[in-house]
C-alpha positions in Angstrom: -176.9 -353.4 66.3 -179.9 -351.8 68.0 -178.3 -352.2 71.4 -175.2 -350.4 70.3 -177.2 -347.5 69.0 -179.2 -347.4 72.2 -176.1 -347.3 74.4 -174.5 -344.6 72.2 -177.7 -342.5 72.5 -177.8 -342.9 76.2 -174.1 -342.0 76.5 -174.7 -338.8 74.5 -177.7 -337.8 76.7 -175.7 -338.5 79.9 -172.8 -336.3 78.8 -175.1 -333.5 77.9 -177.1 -333.8 81.1 -173.8 -333.8 83.1 -172.7 -330.6 81.4 -176.1 -328.9 82.1 -176.0 -330.0 85.8 -172.4 -328.7 86.3 -173.4 -325.4 84.7 -176.5 -325.0 86.9 -175.1 -326.1 90.3 -173.4 -322.7 90.8 -170.0 -324.1 91.4 -167.3 -321.4 91.1 -164.1 -320.5 92.8 -164.6 -318.5 95.9 -161.9 -316.0 96.9 -160.3 -316.6 100.3 -161.8 -314.5 103.1 -158.7 -313.1 104.8 -160.7 -312.1 107.9 -161.4 -315.8 108.7 -157.8 -316.9 108.6 -156.0 -317.4 111.9 
């Protein structure tokens, strides 16, 4: 039972850390720069 709890706790931490990393990496949609199109 201890292993199940340990894996569940690690899963929760991983999901939270993923959300934090995605929020901090600055990813966002960038509008198309029309001057660079052929």
